[in-house]
Structures are given as structure tokens and as C-alpha cells.
C-alpha positions as CSV (number, residue, x, y, z in Angstrom):
1,M,0.1,0.0,0.2
2,Y,1.1,3.6,-0.8
3,P,1.1,6.3,1.9
4,K,-2.0,8.6,1.6
5,E,0.2,11.6,0.6
6,I,1.2,10.1,-2.3
7,Y,-2.0,8.6,-3.8
8,E,-4.6,11.1,-2.5
9,P,-3.7,13.9,-4.9
10,M,-3.9,11.2,-7.7
11,K,-7.3,10.2,-6.7
12,A,-8.4,13.7,-6.4
13,E,-7.3,14.5,-10.2
14,L,-10.4,12.4,-10.8
15,T,-12.9,12.9,-8.2
16,V,-12.7,16.7,-8.5
17,L,-14.0,16.0,-12.1
18,G,-17.0,14.2,-10.5
19,F,-15.7,10.5,-10.4
20,D,-16.9,8.5,-7.6
21,D,-14.0,6.9,-5.9
22,L,-14.8,2.9,-5.4
23,A,-12.9,1.7,-2.4
24,T,-15.0,-1.4,-1.5
25,T,-16.5,-4.4,-3.3
26,S,-19.8,-3.1,-2.5
27,D,-19.1,0.1,-4.2
28,V,-18.0,-1.7,-7.5
29,E,-21.0,-4.0,-7.3
30,D,-23.3,-1.0,-7.0
31,A,-21.5,1.2,-9.5
32,L,-21.8,-1.5,-12.2
33,K,-25.3,-2.3,-11.8
34,K,-26.3,1.2,-12.6
35,S,-28.2,1.6,-16.0
36,G,-26.7,3.7,-18.8
37,T,-22.9,3.9,-19.5
38,T,-20.4,4.0,-16.8
39,L,-16.7,4.7,-17.4
40,V,-14.4,2.9,-14.9
41,V,-10.8,4.3,-14.5
42,V,-8.2,1.5,-13.0
43,N,-5.9,4.8,-11.6
44,S,-2.4,4.3,-10.4
45,V,0.7,6.1,-9.0
46,C,2.8,5.3,-12.3
47,G,4.0,8.0,-14.7
48,C,1.8,6.9,-17.6
49,A,-1.2,7.6,-15.3
50,A,-0.1,11.0,-14.3
51,A,1.2,12.2,-17.8
52,N,-1.5,10.2,-20.1
53,A,-4.6,8.5,-18.5
54,R,-5.8,11.1,-16.2
55,P,-5.2,14.0,-18.5
56,A,-6.9,12.0,-21.3
57,V,-9.9,11.3,-19.3
58,R,-10.1,15.2,-18.1
59,I,-9.8,16.1,-22.1
60,S,-12.4,13.5,-23.1
61,L,-15.0,14.8,-20.6
62,L,-14.9,18.1,-22.4
63,N,-16.8,16.3,-25.3
64,E,-20.8,16.9,-25.2
65,V,-21.6,13.3,-25.1
66,K,-20.0,11.7,-22.0
67,P,-21.0,8.4,-19.7
68,N,-23.6,8.7,-17.5
69,N,-21.6,7.5,-14.4
70,L,-17.9,8.0,-13.8
71,V,-16.1,5.8,-11.4
72,T,-12.5,5.0,-10.3
73,V,-10.6,2.4,-8.5
74,F,-7.1,2.8,-7.3
75,A,-4.8,-0.1,-8.1
76,G,-2.3,-0.6,-4.9
77,V,-4.6,1.0,-2.4
78,D,-8.1,-0.4,-3.0
79,N,-7.1,-3.9,-3.9
80,E,-10.2,-5.7,-3.4
81,A,-12.5,-3.1,-5.1
82,T,-9.5,-3.0,-7.8
83,D,-9.6,-6.7,-8.4
84,L,-13.5,-7.0,-8.8
85,A,-13.7,-4.3,-11.2
86,R,-11.0,-5.8,-13.3
87,S,-12.9,-9.2,-12.9
88,H,-15.6,-7.4,-15.4
89,M,-13.0,-6.7,-17.6
90,V,-12.2,-10.1,-18.8
91,P,-11.0,-11.2,-21.2
92,F,-8.6,-8.3,-21.0
93,P,-5.6,-9.0,-18.5
94,P,-5.3,-6.8,-15.5
95,S,-3.4,-3.7,-16.1
96,S,-3.0,-0.1,-14.5
97,P,-3.9,2.1,-15.5
98,S,-6.7,1.2,-17.6
99,I,-10.0,2.6,-18.8
100,A,-13.3,0.7,-19.3
101,L,-16.5,1.8,-20.6
102,F,-19.8,-0.4,-19.7
103,K,-23.2,-0.1,-20.7
104,D,-26.1,-1.5,-18.6
105,G,-23.1,-3.4,-16.9
106,K,-21.5,-4.7,-19.8
107,L,-18.1,-4.1,-21.1
108,I,-18.3,-2.4,-24.4
109,H,-14.9,-0.6,-24.8
110,M,-11.6,-1.1,-23.2
111,I,-8.2,1.1,-23.1
112,E,-5.2,-1.1,-21.6
113,R,-2.3,0.0,-20.4
114,H,-0.5,-0.6,-23.6
115,H,-2.7,1.9,-25.3
116,I,-2.0,4.4,-23.0
117,E,1.9,4.0,-22.0
118,G,3.8,6.3,-24.7
119,R,0.7,7.6,-26.2
120,P,-0.3,11.6,-25.8
121,A,-3.2,12.3,-23.7
122,D,-5.1,14.0,-27.0
123,V,-4.8,10.7,-28.9
124,I,-6.3,8.4,-26.0
125,A,-8.8,11.4,-25.4
126,D,-10.0,11.1,-28.7
127,N,-10.2,7.2,-28.7
128,L,-12.4,7.9,-25.5
129,V,-14.6,10.3,-27.4
130,S,-15.1,8.0,-30.1
131,A,-16.4,5.3,-27.8
132,Y,-18.7,8.2,-25.9
133,N,-20.1,9.0,-29.4
134,E,-20.9,5.6,-30.3
135,Y,-22.3,4.3,-27.1
136,C,-23.3,6.9,-24.7
């Protein structure tokens, strides 16, 4: 587990945008039962989360069309919640950061770490916006 002073600001980058922080398995279960579209960000302390994933999510939410529900789990901090969220992302292997879009509880779009690492935030945001425009 990471010290709070390290991960709290990283969580806040998403919660200030309106993301619900899912810290328990009950939180995850409740979030994925919601109707409509739900964006799940598996957050992390790694550099590609800071430089690419979180900025991409922020940029993508400037789009007129966006998911109904915004939620996040934090890998390496809220382990049980993260494991449960990832179990809904099968067949994709666990990775962090990662970004998943669900519709009525079913996975419909996935961005894995290898799609995030080394890619500019605006390219990742474009991918998300395309998914929003198609599914939301």
C-alpha cells in the first residue's frame, strides 16, 4: 500500500471531475449495476497514469456526449475493489492504468495500459470520445 500523501492527490485528479471513488467491493457492485454508461478508470501511481491516462480522461470529458456514470478504483490502494472491477473487464488482463466503458453493466470498450503508455493524452482522449459518441 502506498502512503496517503502519495495517492490522495492522484485520486483527487479524478474525483474533482465528478468521479466516484470506489474503495470497496460493494461500491464496485453498486456502480456496475447502474443503467446507462459507466466509465471505470483503474488509476495508478505510475507515470503513464499521471502523464497520459488522467489527462486523457479530463480532456475526453469536455466532449458534449459523455458517460452517465464516472467511477474510479485505485490499483495498489483499494485492492479488493480493483480486483472486482478488473474481473468485469475479462477477457482483458489486469493492467493499470486502464479505462473501461460499460453499458448497462456490460463491457463495451477497453483501453489497456499498452494503449496508454507512450501515447499522448489527446490521442487517448480521441479514442474515448469516439466510444462516447458511439455508445453514450
